[in-house]
C-alpha distance (Angstrom), angle and dihedral (degrees) to the residues before:
residue distance angle dihedral
M1 . . .
K2 3.82 . .
K3 3.81 89.8 .
I4 3.82 90.8 54.5
I5 3.81 92.0 49.7
V6 3.81 92.0 48.0
L7 3.83 90.7 46.9
N8 3.83 90.8 50.9
I9 3.81 91.3 50.1
V10 3.81 91.6 49.1
L11 3.82 90.9 48.4
M12 3.81 91.7 48.3
L13 3.79 92.4 49.5
G14 3.78 90.8 47.3
F15 3.80 90.5 49.8
Q16 3.83 91.4 49.1
S17 3.80 90.0 49.3
M18 3.80 91.0 49.4
I19 3.84 91.7 51.1
S20 3.80 93.6 48.3
Q21 3.81 90.4 51.5
E22 3.82 91.2 52.9
V23 3.81 97.7 48.3
P24 3.81 110.0 95.7
S25 3.79 119.9 -128.9
K26 3.78 119.6 -80.4
E27 3.82 90.2 -114.9
W28 3.81 93.1 52.9
Q29 3.80 91.8 46.8
I30 3.82 91.3 51.5
K31 3.80 92.8 45.9
T32 3.80 94.2 49.8
A33 3.82 95.7 39.7
L34 3.80 89.5 55.7
M35 3.82 89.1 58.8
A36 3.82 87.2 78.4
V37 3.82 92.9 54.4
P38 3.82 119.6 93.9
Q39 3.81 110.4 -108.4
D40 3.82 94.0 -110.6
Y41 3.82 91.4 60.4
K42 3.83 104.9 35.7
E43 3.80 98.8 98.4
G44 3.81 98.1 57.4
A45 3.81 102.0 29.1
K46 3.79 120.1 129.8
V47 3.81 113.2 -123.3
Y48 3.79 128.5 -150.3
G49 3.79 120.4 -167.7
Y50 3.77 142.2 133.2
N51 3.79 133.3 -63.8
S52 3.81 123.8 -138.0
E53 3.82 90.2 -83.0
G54 3.81 90.8 54.1
K55 3.81 94.7 -108.3
F56 3.80 119.8 145.0
T57 3.81 110.5 -107.7
T58 3.79 145.5 149.1
L59 3.81 110.2 -84.5
K60 3.81 97.5 177.3
E61 3.79 131.7 12.3
G62 3.78 116.2 -129.8
T63 3.78 136.4 -133.8
N64 3.82 100.6 -167.3
D65 3.79 141.0 47.8
Y66 3.82 99.1 -79.1
I67 3.80 133.6 91.3
A68 3.81 122.9 -168.1
I69 3.79 128.0 -164.3
A70 3.82 122.6 -152.7
S71 3.78 121.1 -131.9
D72 3.80 112.9 -82.2
P73 3.83 106.9 -110.6
K74 3.82 90.1 -148.9
R75 3.80 91.1 63.5
E76 3.76 121.8 82.4
K77 3.81 96.7 -139.5
F78 3.80 125.1 63.3
S79 3.81 113.3 -118.5
T80 3.79 131.6 153.2
A81 3.79 129.1 -178.8
A82 3.77 139.1 -160.7
Y83 3.78 130.3 -167.4
H84 3.77 143.3 170.6
K85 3.82 112.6 -86.2
D86 3.83 91.3 -117.1
L87 3.82 87.4 71.5
E88 3.83 92.8 56.4
P89 3.85 97.5 95.5
F90 3.83 89.4 53.3
M91 3.81 93.2 46.0
A92 3.81 93.9 43.6
R93 3.80 90.4 51.3
G94 3.80 89.9 52.4
R95 3.82 91.3 51.3
E96 3.81 90.3 48.2
L97 3.81 92.8 51.1
R98 3.81 92.7 46.0
K99 3.83 88.9 51.5
Q100 3.82 86.9 54.6
G101 3.80 88.2 57.8
K102 3.81 98.2 -103.8
D103 3.80 117.4 151.9
G104 3.81 126.8 -132.8
Q105 3.81 96.9 -88.6
E106 3.81 92.9 45.9
I107 3.82 90.5 50.8
F108 3.80 90.2 48.7
D109 3.82 92.6 49.7
I110 3.82 95.3 45.4
R111 3.79 93.8 48.4
E112 3.81 91.2 44.9
E113 3.81 90.0 55.4
E114 3.81 92.9 44.1
V115 3.81 93.4 49.2
K116 3.83 91.3 48.6
S117 3.82 91.5 49.4
G118 3.82 92.5 47.0
K119 3.80 92.9 -117.8
L120 3.82 91.2 115.3
K121 3.80 118.5 45.7
M122 3.79 114.0 -135.9
P123 3.82 116.7 -176.1
D124 3.80 116.2 -124.5
K125 3.82 89.4 -123.6
T126 3.77 134.4 3.7
T127 3.80 142.7 145.8
L128 3.80 136.8 -112.4
C129 3.82 124.6 -174.7
V130 3.80 120.9 -163.4
F131 3.81 118.3 -160.0
T132 3.80 121.0 -165.1
G133 3.78 136.6 171.4
T134 3.77 141.9 127.5
V135 3.78 125.0 -79.0
D136 3.80 114.2 -127.4
P137 3.83 103.4 -129.1
E138 3.81 93.1 -142.4
S139 3.81 105.7 38.8
K140 3.84 97.0 24.2
E141 3.83 87.1 -137.0
I142 3.80 118.3 142.0
E143 3.79 113.2 -108.8
N144 3.82 127.6 -167.9
P145 3.82 93.1 21.3
Y146 3.79 116.0 -161.0
V147 3.81 132.3 177.8
R148 3.78 126.6 -164.7
Y149 3.78 124.0 -171.8
V150 3.79 130.9 -136.7
F151 3.81 122.8 -170.5
Y152 3.81 112.1 -167.4
I153 3.81 115.1 -145.9
P154 3.81 106.1 164.0
Y155 3.80 117.9 -134.1
A156 3.80 93.4 3.6
T157 3.80 116.0 146.6
G158 3.76 137.3 -165.4
E159 3.78 87.8 -99.5
S160 3.82 94.7 51.2
T161 3.82 93.9 47.3
G162 3.80 104.5 28.3
L163 3.80 88.9 -127.6
P164 3.81 127.0 129.6
T165 3.80 116.5 -106.1
T166 3.80 95.9 -144.8
P167 3.81 127.3 72.2
T168 3.77 114.6 -79.9
P169 3.81 132.7 -159.7
P170 3.82 115.8 -73.2
G171 3.78 112.4 -73.6
H172 3.80 94.1 29.9
A173 3.80 123.9 104.9
W174 3.79 124.3 -126.1
I175 3.81 135.3 167.5
M176 3.81 119.9 -112.8
N177 3.82 124.3 -162.0
P178 3.83 91.7 12.1
G179 3.80 117.0 -161.6
T180 3.82 93.8 19.4
H181 3.79 136.1 100.2
R182 3.80 86.8 -101.6
A183 3.81 98.2 52.7
H184 3.78 108.0 143.3
I185 3.76 140.8 166.8
M186 3.79 111.9 -118.8
I187 3.79 120.5 -152.0
T188 3.79 114.9 -178.0
P189 3.80 110.9 179.2
P190 3.80 117.6 -147.2
K191 3.80 113.2 -88.0
S192 3.79 116.5 -117.1
N193 3.79 116.4 -128.7
């Protein structure tokens, strides 16, 4: 029994060490998270990221209306996001539910119910920017940068906006999740080659 306990402790310590080696520096996380923030808001944006143990935390306090999130070191692909602070209760609730082990559909359903009941505040309009790219293994610079835009307008429909409700070619707007708390206009600019 003692051997099993010792083995578990060694494995846990090794796992913690492995995580801390994979988490990028605070400075790099802030720099790359801010790439998702519109230029006008970069300087004073709040930044969330990950500490050396891989736990979600505040890396930089903000002084304006934007919040940026660093790329999750546990995910294979690089992706940061930034959104208006009015969307924070919605985003925080999603993080909380995911931490509880809920999947995407469960999170959607729970937040839908909470927004309808008034328990969860959802702004009538707000913006999210998602920044992706590839990390150069040598320089750690972001290559092939790409930003897509999401404009939340809860309960909007194709009829209320005049927008299609199915994906459109790059550069064209369409509405995703129409008629729900999470209705949003998607704009995916063409990717440069």
